[in-house]
Kinemage of the C-alpha trace (Angstrom):
@kinemage 1
@onewidth
@group {chain A} dominant
@subgroup {mainchain}
@vectorlist {calphas} color= white
{ca met a 1} P 140.125 87.586 32.661
{ca arg a 2} L 140.914 91.170 34.209
{ca glu a 3} L 143.959 92.615 34.442
{ca ala a 4} L 144.881 91.867 38.244
{ca lys a 5} L 145.475 94.706 40.183
{ca thr a 6} L 148.261 94.736 43.225
{ca val a 7} L 147.167 95.652 46.442
{ca val a 8} L 150.052 97.258 48.793
{ca ser a 9} L 150.036 98.465 52.403
{ca ala a 10} L 151.765 101.816 52.149
{ca lys a 11} L 153.298 100.687 55.845
{ca arg a 12} L 156.601 99.409 56.105
{ca arg a 13} L 154.680 96.633 57.937
{ca ser a 14} L 151.517 95.033 56.421
{ca ala a 15} L 149.590 92.112 57.343
{ca leu a 16} L 147.318 90.160 55.022
{ca ile a 17} L 144.771 87.976 56.553
{ca ala a 18} L 143.182 85.075 54.335
{ca gly a 19} L 140.117 83.947 56.167
{ca gly a 20} L 137.378 86.180 58.393
{ca gly a 21} L 136.388 83.227 60.961
{ca ile a 22} L 137.425 83.398 64.707
{ca val a 23} L 140.921 82.695 63.648
{ca gly a 24} L 141.309 84.928 61.445
{ca leu a 25} L 139.902 87.548 63.159
{ca ala a 26} L 141.804 86.667 66.199
{ca cys a 27} L 145.273 87.251 64.174
{ca ala a 28} L 143.851 90.404 62.707
{ca his a 29} L 143.244 91.707 66.441
{ca arg a 30} L 146.742 90.478 67.609
{ca leu a 31} L 148.785 91.735 64.839
{ca leu a 32} L 147.027 95.231 65.006
{ca gln a 33} L 148.330 95.151 68.697
{ca arg a 34} L 151.615 94.339 67.789
{ca gly a 35} L 151.499 98.061 65.417
{ca leu a 36} L 151.064 96.274 61.855
{ca ser a 37} L 148.194 97.108 59.518
{ca val a 38} L 145.773 94.538 58.634
{ca thr a 39} L 143.897 93.736 55.792
{ca ile a 40} L 141.654 90.629 55.652
{ca leu a 41} L 140.400 88.999 52.863
{ca asp a 42} L 137.070 87.087 53.487
{ca arg a 43} L 133.923 86.227 51.140
{ca ala a 44} L 131.309 85.383 53.333
{ca gly a 45} L 129.468 82.567 51.899
{ca thr a 46} L 125.262 81.310 52.239
{ca val a 47} L 126.572 79.323 55.224
{ca arg a 48} L 128.163 80.623 58.135
{ca pro a 49} L 131.784 79.554 59.532
{ca pro a 50} L 131.817 76.552 61.960
{ca ser a 51} L 132.856 79.950 64.551
{ca trp a 52} L 129.389 81.011 64.598
{ca gly a 53} L 128.020 77.870 64.935
{ca asn a 54} L 129.681 75.960 67.571
{ca ala a 55} L 128.362 75.284 70.972
{ca gly a 56} L 130.599 78.301 71.987
{ca val a 57} L 132.698 76.051 74.552
{ca ile a 58} L 136.263 77.098 75.693
{ca ala a 59} L 136.800 73.679 76.087
{ca val a 60} L 140.332 73.919 78.117
{ca asn a 61} L 139.986 70.104 79.142
{ca glu a 62} L 140.365 69.016 75.460
{ca val a 63} L 143.774 68.208 75.627
{ca glu a 64} L 143.679 64.633 74.566
{ca pro a 65} L 144.054 64.235 70.776
{ca leu a 66} L 141.210 62.113 69.213
{ca ala a 67} L 143.805 60.757 66.935
{ca ser a 68} L 144.299 57.680 69.437
{ca arg a 69} L 143.550 54.223 69.394
{ca ala a 70} L 140.421 54.445 71.851
{ca ser a 71} L 138.819 57.005 69.784
{ca leu a 72} L 139.812 55.442 66.275
{ca thr a 73} L 138.071 52.105 67.740
{ca lys a 74} L 135.110 54.160 69.008
{ca ala a 75} L 134.507 56.023 65.778
{ca leu a 76} L 134.642 52.801 63.997
{ca arg a 77} L 132.248 51.018 66.015
{ca leu a 78} L 129.922 53.552 66.480
{ca met a 79} L 129.917 53.956 62.634
{ca leu a 80} L 128.761 50.530 62.022
{ca arg a 81} L 125.315 51.001 64.254
{ca gly a 82} L 122.748 52.481 62.837
{ca asn a 83} L 121.662 55.995 63.738
{ca ser a 84} L 125.140 56.977 65.337
{ca pro a 85} L 126.414 60.007 65.744
{ca val a 86} L 129.558 59.587 63.944
{ca ser a 87} L 128.823 58.683 60.029
{ca ala a 88} L 131.147 58.543 56.559
{ca pro a 89} L 128.729 58.626 53.639
{ca ile a 90} L 130.163 55.914 51.444
{ca ala a 91} L 129.867 57.934 48.344
{ca asp a 92} L 132.624 59.909 49.829
{ca phe a 93} L 135.118 57.130 50.581
{ca arg a 94} L 137.926 58.444 48.584
{ca thr a 95} L 137.834 61.478 51.090
{ca trp a 96} L 137.133 60.111 54.321
{ca leu a 97} L 139.304 56.457 53.917
{ca pro a 98} L 142.838 58.140 53.223
{ca phe a 99} L 141.723 60.524 56.167
{ca phe a 100} L 140.984 57.725 58.659
{ca ile a 101} L 144.218 55.482 57.302
{ca arg a 102} L 146.407 58.868 58.134
{ca met a 103} L 144.672 59.131 61.627
{ca ala a 104} L 145.458 54.911 62.038
{ca gly a 105} L 148.975 55.794 61.601
{ca ala a 106} L 148.606 58.958 64.087
{ca ser a 107} L 147.371 57.029 66.555
{ca gly a 108} L 150.581 55.773 68.193
{ca ser a 109} L 151.392 56.307 71.886
{ca ala a 110} L 154.404 58.398 71.156
{ca arg a 111} L 152.670 60.661 68.987
{ca phe a 112} L 149.748 60.846 71.388
{ca arg a 113} L 151.664 61.857 73.916
{ca ser a 114} L 153.761 64.496 72.135
{ca gly a 115} L 150.342 66.014 71.069
{ca thr a 116} L 148.715 65.724 74.251
{ca ala a 117} L 151.385 67.727 75.784
{ca ala a 118} L 151.802 70.223 72.990
{ca leu a 119} L 147.484 71.050 73.332
{ca thr a 120} L 148.339 71.090 76.643
{ca ala a 121} L 150.763 74.267 76.473
{ca cys a 122} L 147.916 75.884 74.361
{ca met a 123} L 144.968 75.317 77.029
{ca glu a 124} L 146.815 76.285 79.679
{ca arg a 125} L 147.044 80.030 77.965
{ca ala a 126} L 143.412 79.558 76.486
{ca leu a 127} L 141.502 81.617 79.400
{ca pro a 128} L 144.261 84.405 79.955
{ca ala a 129} L 144.568 84.585 76.144
{ca trp a 130} L 140.673 85.288 75.986
{ca arg a 131} L 140.663 87.578 78.824
{ca glu a 132} L 143.177 89.320 77.275
{ca met a 133} L 141.841 89.602 74.068
{ca leu a 134} L 137.973 90.481 75.108
{ca asp a 135} L 139.373 93.157 77.620
{ca glu a 136} L 141.255 95.180 74.896
{ca ile a 137} L 138.121 95.284 72.839
{ca gly a 138} L 135.851 95.836 76.234
{ca arg a 139} L 133.750 92.777 75.687
{ca gly a 140} L 135.154 91.002 79.135
{ca ala a 141} L 131.444 90.132 79.885
{ca met a 142} L 131.240 88.080 77.095
{ca leu a 143} L 133.358 85.761 78.921
{ca leu a 144} L 131.242 83.506 81.255
{ca glu a 145} L 133.921 81.160 83.465
{ca ser a 146} L 130.809 78.967 84.512
{ca gly a 147} L 132.288 75.472 83.176
{ca his a 148} L 130.345 72.815 81.791
{ca leu a 149} L 127.896 70.218 82.988
{ca val a 150} L 127.902 66.603 81.616
{ca val a 151} L 125.442 63.961 81.964
{ca trp a 152} L 124.284 60.710 82.061
{ca glu a 153} L 120.925 58.969 81.307
{ca ser a 154} L 121.748 55.743 82.075
{ca ala a 155} L 123.721 53.997 84.989
{ca arg a 156} L 125.768 52.018 82.408
{ca thr a 157} L 127.177 55.115 80.939
{ca ala a 158} L 126.917 56.695 84.272
{ca arg a 159} L 129.942 54.240 84.949
{ca thr a 160} L 131.684 53.777 82.166
{ca cys a 161} L 131.967 57.084 81.220
{ca leu a 162} L 132.819 58.514 84.644
{ca thr a 163} L 135.646 56.046 84.805
{ca ala a 164} L 136.700 57.274 81.731
{ca trp a 165} L 136.929 60.571 82.609
{ca gln a 166} L 138.515 59.887 85.673
{ca his a 167} L 142.166 58.385 83.849
{ca ala a 168} L 141.452 60.620 80.956
{ca asp a 169} L 143.957 64.178 81.329
{ca thr a 170} L 141.931 67.078 81.949
{ca gly a 171} L 144.858 69.634 81.054
{ca pro a 172} L 144.024 72.956 83.557
{ca ala a 173} L 140.701 72.191 84.001
{ca ser a 174} L 138.936 69.998 86.818
{ca phe a 175} L 135.592 68.234 87.682
{ca arg a 176} L 133.440 67.251 90.385
{ca ala a 177} L 130.483 65.105 91.104
{ca ala a 178} L 127.257 67.425 90.499
{ca thr a 179} L 125.822 68.770 93.709
{ca glu a 180} L 122.355 67.732 94.704
{ca glu a 181} L 121.241 71.498 93.670
{ca glu a 182} L 122.893 70.877 90.224
{ca met a 183} L 120.744 67.099 89.861
{ca asn a 184} L 117.650 69.312 90.826
{ca ala a 185} L 118.138 72.066 88.169
{ca leu a 186} L 119.131 69.479 85.562
{ca gln a 187} L 115.964 67.037 86.860
{ca ala a 188} L 113.488 70.677 86.532
{ca leu a 189} L 114.938 70.995 83.109
{ca thr a 190} L 114.191 67.947 81.028
{ca gly a 191} L 111.289 65.948 83.706
{ca lys a 192} L 114.104 63.375 84.416
{ca arg a 193} L 116.707 63.186 87.191
{ca pro a 194} L 120.151 62.369 85.493
{ca cys a 195} L 121.842 58.858 86.365
{ca gly a 196} L 125.037 60.698 87.148
{ca ala a 197} L 126.614 64.184 86.232
{ca ile a 198} L 129.891 66.325 86.387
{ca arg a 199} L 130.736 70.016 86.796
{ca phe a 200} L 133.659 70.707 85.171
{ca gln a 201} L 135.947 73.691 86.366
{ca gly a 202} L 138.077 76.075 85.135
{ca thr a 203} L 136.499 75.734 81.539
{ca ala a 204} L 134.496 78.764 79.798
{ca his a 205} L 132.012 79.637 77.190
{ca ile a 206} L 131.051 82.703 74.975
{ca ser a 207} L 127.873 84.382 76.259
{ca asp a 208} L 126.839 84.557 72.289
{ca pro a 209} L 129.362 83.181 69.317
{ca gly a 210} L 127.467 85.236 66.482
{ca arg a 211} L 127.573 88.703 68.609
{ca leu a 212} L 131.297 87.781 69.469
{ca leu a 213} L 132.403 87.615 65.972
{ca asp a 214} L 130.558 90.721 65.375
{ca ala a 215} L 132.205 92.899 68.029
{ca leu a 216} L 135.783 91.580 67.130
{ca lys a 217} L 135.175 92.643 63.377
{ca asn a 218} L 133.782 96.386 64.457
{ca ser a 219} L 137.191 96.710 66.688
{ca ile a 220} L 139.355 95.373 64.160
{ca val a 221} L 137.697 98.049 61.600
{ca ser a 222} L 138.128 100.315 64.464
{ca ala a 223} L 141.597 99.936 64.860
{ca gly a 224} L 142.227 100.823 61.149
{ca ala a 225} L 141.470 97.318 59.183
{ca asp a 226} L 140.551 96.783 55.769
{ca phe a 227} L 137.904 93.892 54.929
{ca val a 228} L 138.132 93.230 51.414
{ca ala a 229} L 135.033 90.710 50.003
{ca ala a 230} L 136.621 88.813 48.004
{ca arg a 231} L 138.030 85.191 48.854
{ca ala a 232} L 141.812 83.769 47.986
{ca glu a 233} L 142.031 81.468 45.233
{ca val a 234} L 146.036 81.020 44.108
{ca ile a 235} L 148.797 81.433 45.498
{ca thr a 236} L 152.214 82.803 44.055
{ca ala a 237} L 155.395 83.401 45.142
{ca thr a 238} L 158.178 86.116 43.497
{ca arg a 239} L 161.820 85.398 42.506
{ca gln a 240} L 162.571 87.514 45.755
{ca gln a 241} L 160.391 84.756 48.104
{ca lys a 242} L 157.420 86.859 48.963
{ca ala a 243} L 154.168 85.342 48.355
{ca thr a 244} L 151.122 86.993 46.680
{ca leu a 245} L 147.236 85.838 46.925
{ca ile a 246} L 145.487 85.759 43.816
{ca ala a 247} L 141.489 86.350 44.719
{ca asp a 248} L 138.382 85.087 42.705
{ca asp a 249} L 138.039 88.824 41.621
{ca gly a 250} L 141.045 88.839 40.045
{ca ser a 251} L 142.757 91.094 42.182
{ca ser a 252} L 146.083 90.540 43.453
{ca his a 253} L 147.507 91.213 47.002
{ca thr a 254} L 150.523 90.840 48.947
{ca ala a 255} L 151.778 92.118 52.394
{ca asp a 256} L 154.899 92.153 54.468
{ca ala a 257} L 153.402 88.994 56.162
{ca ile a 258} L 149.916 86.594 54.781
{ca val a 259} L 148.434 84.251 57.012
{ca ile a 260} L 146.469 81.617 55.238
{ca ala a 261} L 143.555 81.065 58.099
{ca ser a 262} L 140.616 80.246 55.821
{ca gly a 263} L 139.384 76.927 57.496
{ca val a 264} L 138.561 74.082 55.405
{ca gly a 265} L 139.659 76.204 52.168
{ca ser a 266} L 143.347 76.680 53.451
{ca gly a 267} L 144.197 73.272 52.258
{ca arg a 268} L 143.771 74.135 48.815
{ca leu a 269} L 146.089 77.306 49.103
{ca leu a 270} L 148.827 75.646 51.393
{ca gln a 271} L 149.039 72.485 48.775
{ca gln a 272} L 149.562 75.450 46.042
{ca ala a 273} L 152.537 76.107 48.159
{ca gly a 274} L 153.685 72.719 48.120
{ca ala a 275} L 152.538 71.341 51.356
{ca val a 276} L 151.066 68.114 52.138
{ca val a 277} L 147.504 68.601 53.412
{ca pro a 278} L 145.380 65.694 54.428
{ca met a 279} L 142.645 67.795 55.843
{ca ile a 280} L 138.652 66.807 55.952
{ca ala a 281} L 135.825 68.561 56.606
{ca glu a 282} L 134.311 67.393 59.515
{ca arg a 283} L 130.641 68.416 59.812
{ca gly a 284} L 128.909 69.236 62.341
{ca tyr a 285} L 125.228 70.311 62.899
{ca his a 286} L 122.834 72.395 64.892
{ca val a 287} L 119.592 73.304 65.574
{ca gln a 288} L 118.609 76.596 67.400
{ca ser a 289} L 115.639 78.631 68.685
{ca pro a 290} L 114.777 81.574 70.937
{ca val a 291} L 115.364 81.158 74.063
{ca asn a 292} L 112.513 80.568 76.391
{ca gly a 293} L 112.396 78.950 79.503
{ca trp a 294} L 116.182 78.090 79.754
{ca pro a 295} L 117.783 79.099 83.055
{ca gly a 296} L 119.906 81.957 82.680
{ca glu a 297} L 122.629 80.338 84.953
{ca met a 298} L 122.784 77.211 83.537
{ca pro a 299} L 126.124 76.322 81.824
{ca pro a 300} L 126.283 74.060 78.673
{ca ile a 301} L 125.094 70.776 79.175
{ca val a 302} L 127.123 67.428 77.403
{ca phe a 303} L 124.159 64.832 77.211
{ca glu a 304} L 127.298 62.227 76.508
{ca asp a 305} L 124.794 59.549 75.767
{ca arg a 306} L 123.326 61.182 72.422
{ca ala a 307} L 126.447 63.411 71.771
{ca ile a 308} L 124.622 66.455 72.152
{ca val a 309} L 125.586 69.935 73.349
{ca val a 310} L 123.273 72.414 74.658
{ca thr a 311} L 124.230 76.033 75.038
{ca gly a 312} L 121.995 79.043 76.238
{ca phe a 313} L 123.089 81.918 74.427
{ca glu a 314} L 121.516 85.872 75.096
{ca ser a 315} L 120.153 85.336 71.162
{ca ala a 316} L 119.348 81.585 71.207
{ca leu a 317} L 119.365 77.929 72.215
{ca arg a 318} L 121.184 76.059 70.431
{ca ala a 319} L 122.047 72.466 70.471
{ca thr a 320} L 125.152 70.665 68.306
{ca ser a 321} L 125.656 67.263 67.598
{ca phe a 322} L 127.142 64.644 65.007
{ca val a 323} L 130.344 64.278 63.285
{ca glu a 324} L 130.044 63.513 59.394
{ca phe a 325} L 133.268 62.769 57.463
{ca ala a 326} L 132.412 63.941 54.120
{ca arg a 327} L 133.647 66.592 51.426
{ca his a 328} L 132.954 69.711 52.338
{ca asp a 329} L 130.737 70.817 49.680
{ca arg a 330} L 128.187 67.732 50.269
{ca pro a 331} L 124.481 68.695 50.584
{ca ala a 332} L 123.750 68.225 54.179
{ca thr a 333} L 122.158 65.363 55.731
{ca gln a 334} L 117.882 66.231 56.436
{ca ala a 335} L 118.495 63.693 58.349
{ca arg a 336} L 120.631 64.495 60.956
{ca trp a 337} L 118.714 67.599 61.926
{ca glu a 338} L 115.880 65.260 62.380
{ca arg a 339} L 117.111 63.050 64.443
{ca leu a 340} L 118.714 66.381 66.463
{ca glu a 341} L 115.076 67.395 66.800
{ca arg a 342} L 113.656 64.181 68.199
{ca his a 343} L 116.412 63.674 70.961
{ca leu a 344} L 115.572 67.626 71.980
{ca asp a 345} L 111.897 66.692 72.305
{ca glu a 346} L 112.722 63.246 73.934
{ca leu a 347} L 114.841 65.087 76.169
{ca gly a 348} L 112.180 67.404 76.908
{ca leu a 349} L 114.169 70.735 76.337
{ca pro a 350} L 112.589 74.044 75.713
{ca phe a 351} L 113.102 74.306 72.041
{ca gly a 352} L 110.377 76.517 71.171
{ca ser a 353} L 109.859 77.463 67.482
{ca pro a 354} L 110.945 78.645 65.230
{ca arg a 355} L 113.576 76.396 64.761
{ca ser a 356} L 116.608 77.426 62.431
{ca arg a 357} L 119.194 74.499 61.558
{ca trp a 358} L 122.728 74.781 60.407
{ca met a 359} L 125.487 73.058 59.024
{ca gly a 360} L 129.541 73.648 59.320
{ca ala a 361} L 132.713 71.958 57.789
{ca arg a 362} L 135.268 71.798 60.782
{ca pro a 363} L 138.857 71.894 59.339
{ca thr a 364} L 140.605 68.412 60.844
{ca leu a 365} L 143.705 67.011 60.334
{ca pro a 366} L 144.517 63.419 60.701
{ca asp a 367} L 145.982 63.762 64.255
{ca tyr a 368} L 143.653 66.359 65.426
{ca leu a 369} L 146.306 69.048 66.183
{ca pro a 370} L 146.059 72.394 64.146
{ca ala a 371} L 148.570 73.765 61.625
{ca ile a 372} L 150.078 77.006 63.011
{ca gly a 373} L 153.842 78.323 61.405
{ca lys a 374} L 155.275 79.417 58.808
{ca ser a 375} L 155.540 77.768 55.398
{ca gly a 376} L 159.071 77.355 53.620
{ca phe a 377} L 157.494 78.395 50.396
{ca ala a 378} L 157.821 82.065 50.818
{ca asp a 379} L 159.947 84.828 53.778
{ca asn a 380} L 156.188 85.834 54.478
{ca leu a 381} L 153.768 82.833 54.443
{ca tyr a 382} L 152.081 81.840 57.882
{ca tyr a 383} L 149.219 79.817 58.254
{ca ala a 384} L 146.859 78.820 60.705
{ca phe a 385} L 144.325 76.390 60.277
{ca gly a 386} L 142.788 72.533 61.093
{ca his a 387} L 141.654 73.568 64.934
{ca gln a 388} L 138.658 71.180 64.376
{ca his a 389} L 136.479 71.208 67.655
{ca leu a 390} L 138.830 73.551 69.029
{ca gly a 391} L 139.050 76.266 66.779
{ca leu a 392} L 137.272 78.980 69.390
{ca thr a 393} L 139.134 77.845 72.199
{ca met a 394} L 142.752 78.201 70.501
{ca ala a 395} L 141.944 81.179 68.818
{ca pro a 396} L 143.718 83.972 70.657
{ca val a 397} L 146.374 81.441 71.490
{ca thr a 398} L 146.711 80.927 68.082
{ca ala a 399} L 146.823 84.304 67.124
{ca glu a 400} L 149.554 84.733 69.832
{ca ile a 401} L 151.746 82.573 68.053
{ca ile a 402} L 151.548 83.993 64.760
{ca ala a 403} L 151.964 86.980 65.686
{ca asp a 404} L 155.253 86.274 67.324
{ca leu a 405} L 156.360 84.388 64.176
{ca val a 406} L 155.852 87.294 62.463
{ca leu a 407} L 157.766 89.569 64.670
{ca glu a 408} L 159.935 87.267 65.208
{ca arg a 409} L 159.870 86.896 69.089
{ca ser a 410} L 160.417 83.526 70.409
{ca ser a 411} L 157.219 81.253 71.665
{ca ser a 412} L 156.744 79.969 74.779
{ca ile a 413} L 155.022 76.988 73.009
{ca asp a 414} L 156.952 74.201 71.214
{ca leu a 415} L 155.795 74.997 67.765
{ca arg a 416} L 156.893 71.756 65.920
{ca pro a 417} L 153.632 69.644 66.880
{ca phe a 418} L 151.618 72.303 64.712
{ca asp a 419} L 154.495 72.168 61.707
{ca ile a 420} L 152.448 71.432 58.436
{ca ala a 421} L 155.793 69.699 57.012
{ca arg a 422} L 154.877 66.974 59.707
{ca phe a 423} L 152.599 65.376 56.632
{ca ser a 424} L 155.567 65.436 54.407
{ca lys a 425} L 157.612 63.260 56.462
{ca glu a 426} L 155.208 60.496 56.700
């Protein structure tokens, strides 16, 4: 093994971000804005991260944690039926069974209420934080505050799902019945009139997630940040209680503040720091094609009967779906893509050729809350991961929290529900 080389910023205050997804990049941007020098440690893999492959929705309506008795019952019921949008491969039962047991334990009414309050506080800040960050990098037009549509194809799901939404807490967002004009537009798009639809207001989407990541990276580099093409493998602490990361190329990196924001890889690092991190790779799939025939004013559409979200981006038309609880390194399930494409063809949506396929792993914790805070392992160690479906939505808010922690400023958001130590106490 090569001799480790320690890399330390010459500036008095420095930050090292382990992870180059949307959460890591947002943290890097905010720390640069607060006057720190920043280095991002990230080795891009052959599969692009969830922050690239998602539906692009800023889902501030998702304030109720999916760790609830209702959600768990629904997920288990779906898993028992064929062709379900939720699956857990039998071969990976050692991975998902402990997760589901912990999820059941986190689904009590008290933790659900606490989690809802914690997410609501973040969602109330999410859109203002997005406006602020995008304006700072000169890309304010990338945030499209047009809401999103939820569509039902059968009278039964129109009744039951509408009732469920009417009883749900949607945080700072609201919804109304789709107008006649919107119903006509949906009929023109699919060739069939929906049995029901609602239009969410107060949500938004990004015009193109890939271009967003590129723009944020370019802005960070222009502001003086360094990118190191390596992956953090080992975390150690000195006698002075300072953490150091050793990368897969043998180099050693430290800073005044180290932020672990490596998605599904964060658990391995924090476990080395003594934390209990019961995280799973909640894998999602997408299919996309060139934009062709998609109305430019159409917001993202959730086809709730099929558990599909379709978004027209600047560069592509994308459909996302499926929840697969499995090992993060398990090969993709080809049947998932095939089924997704059948849904698109049955809906009559304008997905042309060539069609490309993607699968990515969302970092998910059993209570469906992220882990954001300062570690007790070392004085300079912080973490921001486990955002499950809400990484894009919560990235700028998470970055603000991390910056406040690093600079020892008080936060307006109660961070106790996000403390990773919550799993050590179970």
